C-alpha positions in Angstrom: -54.7 6.2 -35.9 -52.0 3.7 -36.5 -50.6 5.7 -39.4 -49.3 8.7 -37.5 -47.0 6.4 -35.0 -43.3 5.8 -35.2 -42.3 3.2 -37.7 -40.5 1.1 -34.7 -43.6 0.5 -33.2 -46.0 -0.2 -36.3 -45.8 -4.4 -35.7 -46.6 -3.8 -32.0 -49.7 -1.8 -32.7 -52.2 -2.8 -34.8 -55.9 -1.8 -35.7 -58.5 -4.6 -35.0 -61.4 -2.3 -36.2 -62.6 1.2 -37.0 -62.9 2.3 -33.1 -60.1 0.1 -31.6 -56.4 -1.1 -31.6 -54.0 -3.8 -30.2 -50.8 -3.4 -28.4 -48.7 -6.4 -27.6 -45.7 -6.3 -25.3 -43.0 -9.3 -25.4 -42.6 -10.8 -22.0 -39.3 -12.9 -22.8 -37.3 -10.5 -21.1 -39.3 -12.4 -17.5 -37.4 -15.3 -16.2 -38.8 -18.4 -15.1 -39.1 -17.4 -11.6 -40.6 -13.5 -12.7 -43.6 -15.8 -14.8 -44.2 -18.6 -11.8 -44.5 -16.0 -8.9 -46.7 -13.5 -11.1 -49.1 -16.5 -12.2 -48.6 -16.1 -16.3 -46.6 -19.9 -16.8 -46.2 -19.5 -20.4 -47.4 -16.5 -21.5 -44.9 -14.9 -24.2 -47.2 -11.7 -24.7 -49.1 -9.2 -22.7 -52.0 -7.5 -25.2 -53.9 -4.5 -24.3 -57.0 -3.4 -26.4 -57.5 0.3 -26.4 -60.6 2.6 -27.5 -59.2 6.2 -27.6 -62.0 8.5 -26.4 -63.2 11.2 -27.9 -65.8 14.2 -27.1 -69.0 11.4 -26.6 -67.4 8.9 -25.0 -64.7 8.0 -22.4 -61.4 5.9 -23.3 -62.1 1.9 -22.6 -59.3 -0.8 -22.6 -58.7 -4.2 -21.2 -55.8 -6.3 -20.9 -55.0 -10.0 -21.6 -52.2 -12.7 -21.9 -51.2 -14.5 -25.3 -51.9 -18.1 -23.7 -55.5 -17.2 -22.9 -58.7 -17.8 -24.5 -59.5 -14.3 -24.7 -62.6 -13.3 -27.5 -62.0 -12.4 -30.8 -64.7 -10.9 -31.6 -65.2 -7.1 -30.4 -68.4 -7.1 -28.9 -66.9 -10.4 -26.6 -64.7 -8.0 -24.8 -66.2 -5.6 -22.1 -63.8 -2.9 -21.8 -62.9 -0.3 -18.5 -64.3 2.9 -19.5 -62.0 4.9 -18.4 -63.9 8.5 -16.9 -63.5 10.5 -13.7 -66.4 8.5 -11.9 -64.7 4.9 -13.1 -61.8 5.1 -10.2 -59.2 2.2 -11.0 -59.7 -1.3 -11.7 -60.1 -3.6 -8.7 -62.1 -6.6 -10.0 -62.3 -8.3 -13.3 -64.0 -6.1 -15.8 -63.4 -8.5 -19.2 -63.0 -12.5 -19.4 -60.0 -13.6 -19.0 -57.8 -15.5 -15.9 -56.8 -12.9 -13.6 -53.1 -13.1 -12.6 -51.0 -10.2 -11.0 -49.7 -8.8 -14.5 -53.0 -7.9 -15.9 -54.1 -6.9 -12.2 -51.4 -4.2 -12.3 -50.9 -3.5 -15.8 -54.7 -2.5 -15.6 -54.4 -0.4 -12.7 -51.4 1.5 -14.3 -53.1 2.2 -17.2 -55.8 3.4 -15.4 -53.4 5.9 -13.8 -51.8 6.9 -17.0 -55.0 7.4 -18.8 -56.3 9.1 -16.1 -54.3 12.6 -17.3 -56.2 11.8 -20.6 -55.1 10.5 -24.1 -52.1 12.1 -25.7 -51.3 9.3 -28.3 -50.6 6.0 -29.2 -47.0 5.8 -28.8 -47.2 7.7 -25.5 -49.4 4.8 -23.7 -47.4 2.1 -25.5 -44.5 3.5 -24.1 -45.7 3.9 -20.4 -46.7 0.6 -20.6 -43.7 -0.6 -21.7 -41.5 1.5 -18.8 -44.0 0.1 -16.2 -43.1 -3.7 -17.2 -39.2 -3.0 -17.3 -39.7 -2.5 -13.9 -42.0 -5.1 -13.0 -41.7 -6.2 -9.6 -40.2 -2.8 -8.0 -43.1 -1.5 -7.8 -46.7 -1.6 -5.1 -49.2 -3.7 -7.1 -51.7 -1.5 -6.4 -50.6 1.9 -5.7 -47.4 1.9 -8.0 -45.3 3.0 -5.3 -41.2 2.4 -5.3 -40.4 -0.2 -2.9 -36.7 0.2 -3.1 -36.1 -3.7 -3.5 -37.1 -6.4 -6.5 -39.0 -9.2 -5.9 -40.0 -12.1 -8.5 -43.3 -12.3 -7.1 -45.2 -7.9 -6.7 -46.8 -7.6 -3.5 -48.4 -4.7 -1.7 -46.4 -1.5 -0.3 -46.7 -1.4 3.4 -49.7 1.0 3.7 -52.9 -0.9 5.2 -54.7 1.1 2.4 -52.9 -0.9 -0.5 -53.2 -4.5 1.6 -56.9 -4.5 2.3 -57.6 -3.5 -1.2 -55.1 -6.2 -2.9 -57.1 -8.6 -0.5 -60.5 -7.6 -1.8 -59.3 -8.4 -5.5 -60.2 -11.4 -7.4 -59.8 -14.7 -5.4 -57.7 -16.4 -8.6 -55.1 -13.9 -8.2 -53.9 -15.0 -4.9 -54.6 -18.6 -5.1 -52.7 -19.4 -8.6 -50.4 -21.4 -7.0 -52.7 -24.3 -6.3 -52.5 -25.3 -9.9 -49.0 -23.3 -10.8 -46.7 -24.1 -7.9 -48.1 -27.0 -6.0 -45.7 -28.3 -4.1 -45.1 -25.3 -2.3 -49.1 -25.2 -1.2 -48.6 -28.7 -0.1 -45.6 -27.3 2.1 -47.7 -24.5 3.3 -50.8 -26.5 4.4 -48.6 -28.7 6.2 -47.0 -26.4 7.7 -50.1 -24.7 9.4 -51.6 -28.3 10.1 -48.6 -29.0 12.3 -49.5 -26.2 14.7 -52.3 -28.1 16.2 -50.2 -31.1 16.9 -48.0 -29.0 18.9 -46.9 -30.6 22.1 -48.1 -28.7 25.2 -45.0 -27.3 27.9 -45.8 -30.3 29.9 -45.1 -32.6 26.7 -41.9 -30.8 25.6 -39.3 -33.3 24.2 -35.8 -33.6 25.7 -32.7 -33.1 22.7 -31.0 -35.5 21.2 -28.4 -36.4 24.2 -24.9 -36.1 23.6 -25.5 -34.5 20.5 -26.2 -30.8 21.6 -24.2 -28.9 24.1 -26.2 -28.5 27.3 -28.2 -24.9 27.4 -28.0 -23.9 23.9 -30.0 -24.3 20.7 -31.8 -22.6 18.5 -35.2 -20.6 19.1 -37.9 -20.8 16.7 -40.5 -18.7 15.8 -44.2 -19.4 15.5 -45.8 -21.7 18.7 -45.4 -24.5 20.6 -48.4 -25.7 22.3 -52.6 -25.6 21.2 -53.1 -22.5 23.5 -50.8 -20.4 21.3 -51.5 -22.1 18.1 -55.1 -20.5 18.7 -53.9 -17.3 18.8 -51.5 -17.3 15.8 -54.1 -18.8 13.9 -56.4 -15.8 14.6 -56.0 -14.3 11.7 -56.8 -17.2 9.9 -60.7 -17.7 8.6 -60.9 -20.8 10.7 -59.0 -19.9 14.2 -59.6 -23.6 15.9 -56.9 -25.8 15.2 -58.6 -29.3 15.1 -61.7 -27.6 13.0 -59.0 -26.0 10.9 -57.3 -29.5 10.6 -60.3 -31.3 9.6 -61.3 -29.0 7.2 -58.1 -28.9 5.2 -57.6 -32.7 5.5 -60.6 -32.7 2.9 -58.1 -31.7 0.1 -57.5 -34.4 -1.7 -53.6 -35.1 -2.9 -52.2 -31.6 -4.7 -51.5 -32.7 -7.8 -55.2 -34.6 -8.1 -56.4 -31.3 -6.7 -54.4 -29.3 -9.1 -55.4 -31.6 -12.2 -59.2 -31.3 -11.3 -58.8 -27.8 -11.1 -57.0 -27.1 -14.2 -59.4 -29.4 -16.1 -62.7 -27.1 -14.9 -60.8 -23.7 -16.0 -60.3 -25.2 -19.3 -64.0 -26.1 -19.6 -65.4 -23.4 -18.2 -63.1 -20.2 -19.1 -63.4 -16.9 -18.1 -66.7 -18.2 -15.8 -64.7 -20.3 -13.4 -65.2 -19.2 -10.3 -62.9 -20.6 -7.2 -64.9 -20.8 -4.1 -67.8 -21.9 -6.0 -65.8 -24.6 -7.7 -64.5 -25.4 -3.6 -68.6 -25.5 -3.1 -69.4 -28.0 -5.9 -66.4 -30.4 -6.0 -65.3 -30.5 -2.6 -68.7 -30.0 -0.9 -71.4 -30.4 -2.8 -73.1 -27.2 -2.7 -72.1 -26.7 1.2 -71.3 -23.6 2.4 -68.3 -25.3 4.2 -66.8 -25.0 0.5 -67.0 -21.5 0.2 -65.2 -21.4 3.9 -62.7 -23.9 2.4 -62.0 -21.1 -0.2 -61.4 -18.5 1.7 -59.2 -20.7 4.0 -57.2 -21.4 0.9 -56.7 -18.0 -0.5 -55.4 -17.0 3.2 -53.0 -20.1 3.0 -51.5 -19.1 -0.5 -51.6 -15.2 0.6 -50.9 -14.9 4.0 -46.8 -14.9 3.9 -46.9 -12.7 1.2 -43.5 -13.9 -0.1 -42.5 -16.5 -3.0 -42.0 -20.3 -2.2 -41.0 -22.2 -5.3 -39.7 -26.1 -5.4 -36.2 -26.1 -7.2 -35.6 -27.9 -10.2 -32.3 -28.7 -11.3 -31.7 -25.1 -11.9 -31.6 -24.0 -8.4 -31.1 -27.4 -6.3 -28.0 -27.5 -4.0 -26.5 -30.9 -4.7 -24.9 -32.6 -1.4 -28.4 -33.0 0.5 -29.7 -36.3 -1.2 -33.3 -36.5 -2.0 -34.0 -33.7 0.4 -37.1 -31.8 -1.0 -35.6 -28.2 -1.3 -37.6 -25.1 -1.8 -36.5 -21.7 -2.7 -37.9 -18.3 -1.1 -37.4 -16.4 -4.6 -38.7 -13.5 -2.2 -39.1 -12.6 1.4 -42.2 -10.6 2.8 -41.6 -6.7 1.4 -40.5 -5.4 4.9 -38.2 -8.6 5.3 -36.3 -7.6 2.1 -36.2 -4.0 2.6 -34.5 -4.3 5.9 -32.2 -6.6 4.8 -31.3 -4.9 1.7 -30.1 -1.8 3.6 -28.0 -3.4 6.1 -26.7 -5.4 2.5 -26.0 -2.4 1.0 -24.2 -0.9 4.0 -22.4 -4.0 4.1 -21.1 -3.2 0.4 -22.4 -7.0 -0.5 -20.7 -8.9 1.5 -22.7 -12.2 3.7 -22.3 -15.2 5.0 -24.8 -18.3 4.2 -25.6 -20.0 7.5 -28.2 -22.7 9.0 -31.2 -22.9 11.1 -33.1 -25.9 12.0 -36.8 -25.7 12.8 -39.8 -27.8 13.0 -42.3 -27.8 10.4 -45.0 -25.9 13.1 -42.7 -23.0 12.8 -42.2 -22.5 9.1 -45.5 -20.5 8.0 -44.8 -18.3 10.6 -40.9 -17.8 9.9 -42.2 -17.3 6.1 -44.2 -14.5 7.4 -42.1 -12.4 9.6 -38.8 -13.9 9.4 -37.1 -15.1 11.8 -37.1 -13.5 14.8 -35.3 -13.3 18.5 -37.8 -15.2 20.8 -35.0 -16.4 23.7 -36.6 -15.7 26.8 -40.2 -15.7 25.3 -43.0 -18.6 25.4 -41.8 -18.9 22.3 -38.3 -20.3 22.8 -37.9 -23.9 22.4 -34.1 -25.0 22.9 -33.0 -22.6 26.4 -30.6 -19.7 25.1 -27.4 -20.3 26.9 -25.5 -18.2 24.7 -27.9 -14.8 25.3 -31.1 -13.6 23.2 -30.6 -13.8 19.8 -31.2 -16.1 16.5 -29.2 -19.0 17.3 -27.1 -20.2 13.5 -24.7 -22.8 12.6 -22.3 -22.7 9.2 -22.7 -26.5 9.6 -26.1 -27.8 8.0 -25.8 -31.1 10.2 -25.4 -29.6 13.1 -28.4 -27.5 12.0 -30.6 -30.4 11.2 -30.9 -32.0 14.3 -33.3 -29.1 15.6 -35.4 -29.6 12.8 -36.9 -33.0 14.0 -40.2 -32.8 16.3 -40.4 -36.1 17.5 -37.7 -38.6 18.6 -38.7 -40.5 16.0 -39.9 -38.3 13.3 -40.8 -35.1 12.0 -43.8 -32.6 12.1 -46.9 -34.3 11.5 -48.8 -32.9 8.3 -52.1 -32.8 6.5 -53.7 -36.4 5.5 -52.6 -36.2 2.2 -49.4 -34.6 2.3 -46.3 -35.3 0.4 -44.3 -34.2 3.3 -45.3 -35.6 6.4 -42.4 -36.3 9.5 -40.2 -33.7 7.8 -38.8 -30.6 9.6 -37.1 -27.6 7.7 -33.5 -26.8 7.3 -33.2 -23.3 6.5 -30.1 -22.1 4.5 -29.9 -18.4 5.1 -27.9 -15.1 4.0 -26.9 -13.2 7.0 -24.8 -9.8 7.4 -22.5 -9.9 10.4 -19.0 -8.8 11.0 -16.1 -10.6 10.9 -15.9 -10.8 14.9 -19.7 -12.3 14.9 -18.2 -15.2 12.9 -15.1 -16.7 14.2 -12.7 -17.9 11.7 -13.2 -21.5 12.8 -16.7 -21.1 11.7 -15.6 -19.6 8.5 -13.9 -22.8 7.7 -14.9 -26.5 7.6 -15.0 -28.3 11.2 -13.6 -32.0 11.5 -17.0 -33.1 13.5 -19.8 -30.8 12.0 -21.2 -31.8 15.6 -19.0 -29.6 17.5 -19.4 -26.5 15.0 -19.7 -23.5 16.6 -23.2 -21.2 17.0 -23.6 -18.2 15.8 -26.0 -15.8 17.6 -27.4 -12.7 15.7 -29.4 -10.3 17.6 -30.8 -8.2 14.9 -33.1 -10.2 12.7 -33.0 -7.7 10.5 -29.6 -9.1 9.3 -30.9 -12.7 8.5 -33.1 -13.8 5.6 -34.0 -17.1 4.9 -33.3 -18.4 1.2 -33.7 -21.8 0.9 -35.9 -24.8 2.8 -34.8 -28.3 2.9 -37.2 -30.8 4.3 -35.2 -33.3 6.8 -37.0 -36.9 7.1 -38.3 -38.1 10.0 -35.3 -40.9 10.2 -32.9 -38.7 9.3 -31.1 -36.4 12.0 -27.8 -35.0 10.4 -27.4 -33.9 7.0 -24.6 -35.9 5.1 -23.0 -32.4 3.3 -20.2 -30.5 5.1 -20.5 -27.0 4.6 -17.5 -26.9 2.4 -19.5 -28.7 -0.2 -22.6 -26.4 0.1 -21.6 -22.8 1.4 -20.0 -21.9 -2.1 -22.9 -23.1 -3.9 -25.2 -21.4 -1.8 -23.3 -18.1 -2.4 -23.5 -18.6 -6.0 -27.3 -19.1 -6.0 -27.9 -15.8 -3.8 -25.9 -13.8 -6.1 -27.8 -15.1 -9.3 -31.5 -14.6 -7.0 -30.5 -10.7 -6.6 -29.5 -10.8 -10.5 -31.9 -10.7 -13.4 -30.6 -14.2 -14.4 -33.1 -16.2 -12.2 
């Protein structure tokens, strides 16, 4: 079989038995963000073991990463046997660590081979084409999505969402041991919902610093009653019970370290739900419920949030933790891309301050117009819309929940008493952005408020956590906005 392939592919396709060949595909063109978003860490190659079929047997294959401890002997592999009754693989079928790349490669290869095996080079080129478009297609059906995501997800069809939800636990919870800070923040944001004051406990805005009647409407919840409604899609919908369960989780670094040790020891036999029962609840069924809840935490917002390193950090915000929303949910990215292209790539950097309890909802749906609803927080003196500011210091004042602190978090969080300053990319007309808003203000606290009425023209790119005793940011807009613009450009390119 190998003798008939083009010379250029011979170093990538080798015979490993009389029946089987192995193909390798370099992953060096994937950026660090793409690898992190797909849960494949430091993998350098994608490996496909293929057994071409004949009259007596169907085609078989399995997919692995080069950094997995895949079984070396042929009998240790469990191939997916491609025939008319097998369908397309959705669950793990061979040993190895489940991840988005292997999952998508298996489904794409199955669709390709369903038309019959033509040749090794034809199959190799099909996989190479798919890999080159990673992040542009639905992970389930393979349909084009019109945007390039750092973390591939499903299309908007309910059937695809339901099928991917049923996929292996480890695909959805990889962030727990590869992206621990983001999971810490998401858990903190969800726990903060149960601590929201009721309507009659609403706290006044800082006096003398914010103009009367103006504010920045947020999304999510304001009271325990609304919190219960918001969490109805969570496996545990009662806020107090949810917080009690999440408080059983140890600090994320400790949790992640123990997870990695257990995975190394058990290899392909590792099961996340069994681990949660044994490690945290000693065989209790509550461990299974917590595993299901953490899976929801990791997958409910459908985007990709990651803490920044020096490469992505925007300097000027001191030691404030920064997170990059490498891609928002698919619908938000698609809507924004339509306006961005219509504006010929012209956009502005504006800021929005919000409490930690609103963050999870914002990550799930994007910023929404909530003026005049029960979700409104600070009023809407300028009319309905999303309230933004060109000055980060002005917006940061809205990120504080209590007079002397930020939003409460779960017991072992690294982000207790923080609010969120959101750096947003906005498509707007020149008439919507006054000239004085495009230049630095002598007093950031008197910066104008920009009201955007169409949520599709606003997308969150950075989340900067503001400490509880820190009402204002020291970085003026003219110092940080150019760096945000540069970061947004790189995020759209293949560089990041």
